[in-house]
LODRENGU-100059 format. One record per residue: x, y, z of N, C-alpha, C, O in turn. Coordinates in steps of 0.1 Angstrom, whole numbers, plus 5000, padded with zeros to 4 digits. Layout:
BEGIN
XYZXYZXYZXYZ;...
***
This chain:
BEGIN
900362189369901162309384899962359389899162389381;899862369398898462439407898962599405900062659406;897762619402897562849403897962889416897162839424;898662959421898563029435898763169436899863209431;897963249441897963349441899263469448899263589448;900063359453901363459459902163449447903063539446;902163379437902863409426902763529424903863579425;901863619422901763779414902663829426903563909424;902363799439903263919451904863839450905663879458;905163739443906563719443906863809430907763879432;906463819418906363909411906164059411906364129401;905764099419905464249426906864259433907564359430;907364169441908364189446909864209439910864269441;909564109428910764129419910964259411911964309409;909764289409909764439398909964559403910364659397;909464539421909764639428911464679431911864789434;912064589429913564599432913664739445914064849444;913164679454913364729465914564689474914664729486;915564619470916764579474916764509491917764509499;915264439494915064369505914864199498914564159486;915364119512915063999510913563939512913063979522;912963879506911963849508911763729516912463629512;910863719527910463589538908963579538907963649540;909063439533907563389533907463259541908063159541;906263309551905663229559904463139558903563139550;904663069566902963009565903662879571904762859577;902262789568902162649579902762519572902962539560;903062439575903662289568902662269556901462279559;903062239545902762179534901762259526900862199519;901962379527900862459519901462499505900862589498;902462449500903162479487904062609486904062659474;904662659495905462769502906662719489906562769478;907562649492908862599484908262579468908962609458;907362539467906862489451906662589446907162599435;905962699454905062819447906962909445907162959434;907962909452909362969451909962929440910362999432;910062789440911162739432910762779415911362819405;909262709418908562749401908862889397909062899385;908863009405908863169405910463139400910863149388;911263109409912663119407913363069394914363109389;912262959391913062909377912662969363913162939352;911563059366911063129355911663289352911663349341;911963309363912863439367913763469366913863579360;914963389371915963369375916563289362915963219355;918263329360919263219351919763139361920063029357;919963149376920163059385919263069395918663159400;919362929399918462929415919362839422919762739416;919762889433920762839443919862809458919762899467;919262669457918362609467919162559476920362509473;918662549491919562519501918262509510917662609514;917762339514917062349521917562329538918062219538;917562379548917962379562917562289570918062289581;916562189566916162079574916762009568917361939576;916961969555917261849551918761869550919461759550;919361979548920761969547921062019561921062139560;921261989570922062019585923562049582924162129590;924261989572925662029573925562189567926362279570;924562209559924862339553924162439563924662549565;923162389568922562479578923662559590923762679592;924262449597925662469602926562549598927062649603;926662499587928162639581927562729578928062809586;926462799571925762919568925362979586924963089588;925462899594924762989609926463039613926463129621;927662989608928563029614929463099604930763069604;928763199595929563279586930163389593929763429604;931163449587931563549597931263679591931463779599;930863709579930563799569929563769558928963659557;929363869550928563839538929263729527928763629521;930163759527931063739516931563589520931763499511;931663579532932063409538930863349536930963229534;929063419538928263369540927763309524926963219524;928363369510928063359502928963269492928663229481;930163259499930963149498930463009502930462919493;930162989515929762879520928362829511928362709507;927462909508926262879498926962809484926462709478;927862879481928362819467929162699466929562649456;929262659478929662539479928962409483929362289482;927662449488926462379492925462379480924662279480;925262459471924262449463924562409449923562389442;925962379444925962329435925862379422926162319412;925162519424925162619410926362739411926862779421;926462779397927162889397926562999398925863029388;926563069409926063199417926663319403927863349402;925763359394925963459388925363659389924263709387;926263709392925063869400924663929393925263979383;923263939396922363989388921263909383920163949381;921863779382920763639376920563559383919863469379;921263559395921263459406919963489419920063579427;918763379419918063379434918663319443919063209439;918863329456919463249466918063209474917263299478;917763109476916463039484916862999494917762919491;916762999508916762939520915562909527914862979534;915362759523914262679528914162629543915162579549;912962659547912962609564913962669571914962609574;913862809573914962859579914662889597915262949605;913362799599913162819612914362699621914662709633;914862599612915862509614917262579621918062529629;917362709615918762769620918362909620918662969610;917962939626917263109629918363239630918063359630;919963159631920663259631921163289619922163369617;920463219607920963269595920463439590921163529584;919063439597918463579595919363709602919563819597;919763669609920563759614922263809603923163879608;922063759589923063839582921863889570922363959561;920863869569919963899560920464059556920664069544;920464159564921664249563922564279555922564329544;923164239560924764259550924364159534924864169523;923464099537923363999522922764099514923064109502;921864169519920964279506922164389504922764399493;922464459514923664539513924664489505925064579498;925164409503926164339496925564359478926264399468;924464319477923564339466924064229453923564249441;924464179455925164109443923563979438923063939428;923163969449921963859446921163899451921163989460;919463819444918063849457918263729464919163649463;917163729473917363639483915863609485915063689483;915663499487913863469494914263369500914763269495;913863399517913663279526912463249530911663339532;912063109534910663049537910962969552911962929557;909562969556910062949566908562869577907862959581;908262759581907162729586907362779603908362749610;906362849606906462959618906362849630905462879637;906962739636906862659647907562689654908762669653;906662819671907162799677908562889679909062919689;908862929665909963009662910263189665911063269661;909363179672909163349677910063319689910763409692;910263219694910963219706912663189702913663189709;912563169690914063129686914563229674915563199667;914063319674914663479670914463479654914963579648;913663359647913463409634913063499629913563519618;911763609633911763699630912463839639912163959640;912963789641914063899645915363949636916463939640;914863989625915564019611915664189613914764259618;916664229610916864339605915664419599915164389589;915264529606914264639601914964669589916164669588;913764699578914364759567914964669557915364719547;915064539559915864479552915164369545915464319534;914164329552913164229549911764239545911164319552;911164199538909664219535909264069536909663969530;908164079548907363929549906163929541905464029538;905763789538903963769531903863639534904663559529;902963609542902363549549901163449537900163499532;901763309534900763209527900263119534900763039541;898863129529898063009533897662899526898062879515;896862809532896462729523895462779510895062899510;895162679500894662719489892862809490891962719491;892362929489891362959487890462899482890662789478;889062949479888362899469888162899457887662829448;888663049458889063049440890162989436889962939425;891362979441892262899435892062759433892462709423;891362689443890162579442889662549428889962459420;888462699426887962659415889262649403889162559395;890362749401891162729392891362589390890962529379;892262499403892262319399891662289395892062219385;890062329397889462189389888662249377887462219375;889262339370888862399357887862519356887462529344;887262599365886362669364886762789360887562849368;886362849348886962919342887263079348886363109356;888363179346888363309352887063379349886363419358;886663379334885663479333884063439340883063509340;884263289346883063279353883063349366882163419371;884563309372884563399388884363549385883563599393;884963629377884663739370883163819373882963929377;882463729371880763729364880363729379879663819383;880963599389880163579402880563729409879663779416;881463779408882063879415881364009412880864069422;881264049403880164149395878764139399877964229404;878464029397876864029397876864059418876064139423;877863989427877764049437877764209441877064259450;878564249434878964379436877464429429877064519436;876764399421875564499416874564459423873564509424;874964359429873364279434872564219425871364229427;872864169415871964059403872163939407873163879410;870963899406871363779408872163679396872063709384;872863559400873563499394872663369387871963309395;872763329375872563229367872063119375872963099384;870763019378870462969384871462859381872062819392;871762799371872562709364874062699368874662609373;874562809365875962879374876062859391877062839398;874562899395874962899411874662749414874762729426;874262659408874062539414875562469415876062419424;875962479402877062429394878462469409879262409416;877962629407879062689420878862609435879662599444;877662569436877162529451877462389450876862319459;878162329443878062189441880162209443880762139451;880562269438882462289442882162349452883262349458;881462419459881862439470881362329483881562369494;880862229482880762129487881662049486882061959493;882162079474883561979472884862009479885861949483;884462169477885762229487885862209504886962209510;884662209508884462179523885162039523886062039531;884861929516885161829520886961809515887861769522;887261859502888861849501889761969510890861959515;889062059509889862209516891162249504891062219492;892062289510892762369503894262349503895162419498;894362219511895962199513896462139496895962039490;897362199493897662159478897962009474897461969464;898761919483898561779478897561719477897361629469;896361779489894961709487894161749476893261669471;894561859471893261919458894161869446893561849435;895561829447896261749437895861629433895761599421;895461559444895361459445893561459437893061369429;892961559442891161539442891461549423891261449417;891761639417891961649404892661529397892061479387;893661489401894461389394893261259394892861199383;892761219405891361119405890061179401889161109403;889861249397888761309393887661299397886561259392;888061349413886961359421886861289432886161309443;887661169428887761059441887961079457889161089461;887061099464887461149478888261049485889061109493;888260929485888860819492890360849496890760849507;891060889485892260919492892661039494893861059498;891561179494892261249497891961249512892861289519;890961209518890561169533892261139542892861199551;892761009533893960959542895061049540896061029547;894961149531896061249527895961339542896961349549;894761399545894461499554894461409567894461489576;894361339570894761209580896061259585896361309596;896661209574898361199580898861349577899961399580;898061399573898461579575898261619589899061679596;896961579592896861589603897961559618898561639625;898061409617899161339623900361429622900861459633;901161479609902361539611902261669618903161729624;901061699617900861869624901161839637902061899642;900361709647900461699661901861649660902261649672;902661609655904461559655904961699657905561739667;904861789646905561909648905561989661906362079664;904061929669904262019680904761969690904962049700;904961859691906161759698907461809696908361839705;907661829684908961859681909161979681910362009682;908262089682908862239682908362319694908862429698;907262269700906262339709907162369724906862459732;908462239728909162229738908262209752907162139752;908662249762908062249773906462239774905862159782;905862329763904762369766903862239753902662249750;904762119749904062049734902661979741901861949732;902261939752901361879759900161979758899061929756;900362089759899662179765898962209751897762209749;900062229743899462249729898562149718897762169710;899162049724898561929716896961929722896061899714;896661949734895461909737894462079732893162099733;895062149730894262289723893862229707892862269701;894662129702894662099692893762019689892962019679;893661929700892761799697891361839703890261779703;891561979707889962009715889162099700887962129698;889962129693889562229680888362189679887462249685;888062059668886962019662885762019673884562059671;886161949683885261929694884362079698883062099699;885562179701884962299707884162389695883362469699;884362369684883762429671882162389673881262469677;881962259670880562209673880062229690878862209691;880462249696879962219713879462369714880162459710;878262399720877562489720877662589711877462559699;878062709715877762829707879462829699879762919692;880362719701881462729692882562779698883662749694;882262879711883462969718884662859726884362809737;885562839722886362759727886762789744887362879748;886262679751886462659767887462669768888062639758;888262719778889862699780889862559789890562469787;888862569800888762459805888962319802889262229809;888562329789888162189784889762119783889761999783;891062169781892162159780892862089792893862019791;891962109804892662089818891962199827891862319825;891562089839890962109851891362259856890462339860;892962289853893362419860893762479847894762549849;893562489839893762609828893262699828892062689831;893562809825893462969821893963039814895163039810;892863119810893363159795895063259796895963269787;895063299808896363399812897463289813898563339809;897563149817898263079818898663009807899762949806;897663009797897662909781897362989772896662939764;897863149770897663219763898763159749898363159738;899963129754901063119745901062979736901662959726;900362909744899862769735898762799726898862739715;897762879728896762929714897762979706897662959694;898763049708899163179702900463089694900963159685;900862989696901662869694900862839680901462849669;899862809681899062709670898662829659898562809647;898362939665898163069654899663099644899863089632;900263129654901963139646902263049636902663099625;902162919638902362809633901362809618901762749607;900162879618899162859606898362779610897262789605;898462709619897462579622896262609625895562509625;895862719629894662769639894262919636895162999636;893062959633892563109631892063139644891163069648;892563229651891563279666890663379658890963439647;889063409666888363489661888263529675887963459684;888663659675888163729692886963789689886463839679;886363789704884963839707885164019707886164079711;883864089700884264219706882664239711881564189708;883064369723881764409728881064499724879964519728;881664589714880764689705881064639693881964569692;880164689683880364649670880164799661879364849654;881564819666881964939663883364949659884364899666;883465059644884965069644885865159650885365269654;887265139652887664979652887364899659887364919671;887064789655886864669661888164619671888164549682;888964659666890464579680889864679692889764609702;889464789693889464879705888464769718888764759730;887564729714886964639723886964469724886164389729;888364449716888264289711888764249731889564309739;888064129732887964079745889163929739888663839732;890363919742890863829741890563649746890663549740;890263659759889663569764888463489759888263369761;887863539753886563529745886563479731886163569723;886863389726887163359713886763249708886463159717;886463209692886363109686887763039682888763109686;888162929677889362879671889062799658888162709660;889562809648889062769635890262699633891362729639;890262629625891262519616891862629607891362739607;892962609601893462699588892762619577892362689568;892562549577892162449565890962359570891062289580;889862359561888762309563888562169561887962089567;889362149547889761969547889961919554889261819558;891561979561892161919576890961889585890561769588;890661959588888861969597888161889599887861819609;887561899585886661789578886961649582886061569587;888161619581888961469581888761419598888561309603;888961539604889161499620887461439629887161409640;886661449617884961459622884961289612885661249603;883961229618883161109612882761119598882161209592;883260999592883361009575881561099571881361189563;880661019582879361079581878861219581877861249576;879961299587879961419587880361509569879661589562;881561439566882161489549880961419538880861459527;880261329544879161279535877961349532877461369521;877461409548876661489547876961609541876161649532;878061699543878461799534878461789522877861879516;879161689515879261699500877661649495877361669484;876861599502875661549497874661679499873561689493;875061769507874361879511873261819517872161879514;873261699526872161669537871961759547872761799555;870461809546869861879556870061829573870061909582;870261699575869961669584870861699599870361739609;872361679598873061749604873961899605874661939596;873661969617873762129615875462119613876362059619;875562199601877262219593877562329596878562369589;877062439607877162569611878562569613879262649607;879062499622880562519622881462519611882462589610;881062409602881962359589882062499581883162539579;880762569578880762669568881362799575882162859568;880962839588881962909594883462919593884163029592;883862769592885262759592885662769581886962769580;884962789570885562829554885362969555886063039547;884763029563884363189557885863249566886563319560;886063199582887063219586888363189578889263279578;888563069572889763069563889763179551890863219549;888763219544888663309532889163479538889863569533;888463479549888763619551890263619559890763729555;891063559565892163559569893163539554894063619551;892663449546893563429533893363609526894263649520;892463679528892663799523892563909532891763999531;893663879543894163969557893164079561893364199564;891963989560890664049568891163999586891263879588;891364089597891264019608889963979615888964039614;890063869621888863769627888063809636888363729645;887163869641886063899652884963859648884763839636;884063829659882663829662881863909676882263969685;880663879671880163979680878863919688878063849681;878663939701877963869706876563969710876564019721;875463979703874664089708873464009716872663909714;873764099728872664019739870964009736870264099731;870663929740869063909737869063849725868263759723;869863889714869563809701870463749694870363729682;871563689703872263579699873863649692874363739699;874363609681875563579680875663629663875163579653;876463719663877463769648878363699645879563699650;878063619635879163519634880763549635881763509640;880263689624882263759619881563939616880563969610;882263989620882064169620883664219617884664199623;883664289605884964339600884864499599883764539596;885864579602886164689597885964739583886464669575;885064879579885364869563886065029561886365109570;886365039550887265139542886565289548887165389552;884965289547884265409556884465439564884065549565;884965379576885065389590884065299599884165309611;883165229595882065169602882365039605883464989604;881464989608881564799610880764719600879764779596;880864599595879764529589879464399595880564359600;878664329597878164209602877964109593877464139582;878363989597878363829586877463759594877763769606;876563679590876063559597876363469584876663519573;876263319586876863249580875663129583875563069594;875063109575873962999576874162879565874362879553;874062759574874362689564873062569559873162469551;871962609567870562589564869662669553870062759545;868462609553867462689543867162789549866962879542;866862819561866162919566867063059569867063139578;867963079558868663189558868063379559868563489559;866963299561866363499561866163519578866263639582;865963399586866163439599867563509606868563449604;867663579611868963659615868763799623868763919619;868563749634868163839645869463939652869564049656;870263849651871563949654871864019646871864139650;872164009637872064159627871064219624871364319617;869564219626868564289626868764359640868264479640;869164339649869564389662870464519660870264639661;871464439657872564549650872364689641872964799643;871364669631870964749621869864859630869864989629;868964769640868064869643868664939656867864989663;869764949658870265039671871265119663872365089659;870565249662871265419658872765429664873765449658;872765399674874265399682875065349677876265379681;874865229666876465149660876465199649877565179644;875465299640875565349626875965249617876665279607;875565139620875565009606874865059600873965119607;874665039582873765069574873364909571872164879570;874264809570873864669563874464569566875664589568;873964459566874664349568874764239559873964239550;875364179561875864049548875263889555875963839563;874263819551874163709551874763599540874463609528;875563509545876363429535875463259538875263189548;875163239525874063119529874263049511874863099502;873362919511873162849500872362939492872062889481;871763069493871063139484871763199472872963169470;871063279464871363319453872063469459871963499472;872663569450872363729453871363789455870663779444;870763849463869563909465869864039478870664049487;868964129476869164239485867464239491866464199484;867564289505865664289513866464399521867464369528;866064509519866164629530867964619528868764589518;868264679544869664669543870164529547871164509554;869564439542870464349543870764259529869764249522;872164199526872164159517872364029515873063989525;872263939509872563779510873363769496873163819485;874663689501875563649490875363519491874763479501;875963429481876263289478877563259490878363339493;877563149494878663129505879863139494880863199497;879663079481880763059475881363189471882563179468;881063299470881763399468882363489479882663609480;882463369491883663459502884763459502885363489511;885363419489886463449484886963609476887863649469;886163659480886063809472885463909483885164029479;885163869497884163959504884664079508883964179510;886164079508886964179511886864329498886964449498;886764239489886364359475885164429475884964549474;883964289476882564349472882464419487882064529484;882664409499882164479510883064599512882664689519;884564609505885264729512885964729525886164829533;886364589527886764539544888464589539889164599529;888564609557890064689558891064559562890464459565;892164559562893164499563894164549568894364659563;895164489579895864569587896964679576897364789579;897064619566898164719556897464779548897964809537;896164809549895464929542895865049547896365049559;895665179538895865269547894065359544893865479544;893265269544892065309548891365389534890465479535;892065359522891465429509891465319496892465269491;890565319493889865209482890965279468890665379462;891665219467892565269454892465149442893265129432;891165079447891564959436890364969424890164869416;889865059423888665089416887365029416886465039408;887564949429886464809431884964919438884965039443;883864819437882764879446882764869458883864849463;881864869466881864829477879964799480879164839472;879464749490878264749492877264889493876164909490;878364979500877865119499877265159487876265229487;877965099474877265149462876265099456875765139445;875864989464875064909453873564979456873365029467;872764989446871565059447870665019457870864889458;869765059465869065019474867465009464866464969470;
***
């Protein structure tokens, strides 16, 4: 069984006894149901699970319940489990198939007999009202594909090794060269395999054989495209056009998504919902451009200027020719893998809850990512896939501009941990813990670092 970080959040919800239901959202096939099922069977005497996609009769019956007691009675008829108050978890999966079920949540949690977890894939369901649940009755959590740390757990990297890497990145001390090389090999595997649980499990089960992994990824991409046809309604053709353009736009020019690529008459104002559909569905990661590298970055974010990464690097890799995957895995320096390395960083930052932004520095190029920090400033990141990682004109331009008050930047590359003046070089495989290392903020943070962790501001110069 693959170890997932969401399990810790499920345990925290259980222990907090908030009296609220938990709503777990995320893309298709990322392991939501498996994680909830494993947690439920371990923590509760009784698990009553109903999949509203597979059990259409149950979905219709629950949507027409008159009150909480009627709802519970209908669940007992379809779950085939004896519901015991205080010992039962009711798990309703694929709630996007019957959004009306969400209107009952307030009354169910007030009834207090059972705990509730609801799970759904956000496939255009904003328009169907799935998120119109009663305020104060639901805690929502978002699950994403496996990040690099979870991938390392799956392939047998010791937690103590990962802890050591985190500590060295915080202190500025170089990692043992043998461990560094081994982790770079693991990272290259992650570039090809990605974080979809089925692909990772296949990679582990077949001792690193990548041939069947690619077939699985191609099938997942096909299923995602079919989901667009099913759920995007009258905009399905436009959403499919955006999805089809994603791998092309990432490697075209500077990677900024050209809206005109999806149609001669396409305009961001007209097609904004098409991009939003893919983001809400967990298929795409939208990275907006900011006009100033100043915190808060949201203040100067420009939605019409953006990049669109895929939520899983492995699924993205499968959309390129096999030669690209071969070059990534073998560290072939000839093709430019910059867009793929950037996709990993977008995926890792998103997994840590960090909003995605980039910055275009006039005359000096582009800062691949920039994030708000706990000390009220911003920190720029450049991603380097090649050997010339010491060339970073965009970061240098920001650091040399006193107006921005930015004291340090980070370069993520194949290099080991290193400090050179105001620039910190970190190995790209350490991206799974950038929030902790750099003191980055996410929307749920209160601006204070209560974790006891260090940040780049504490690394001795």
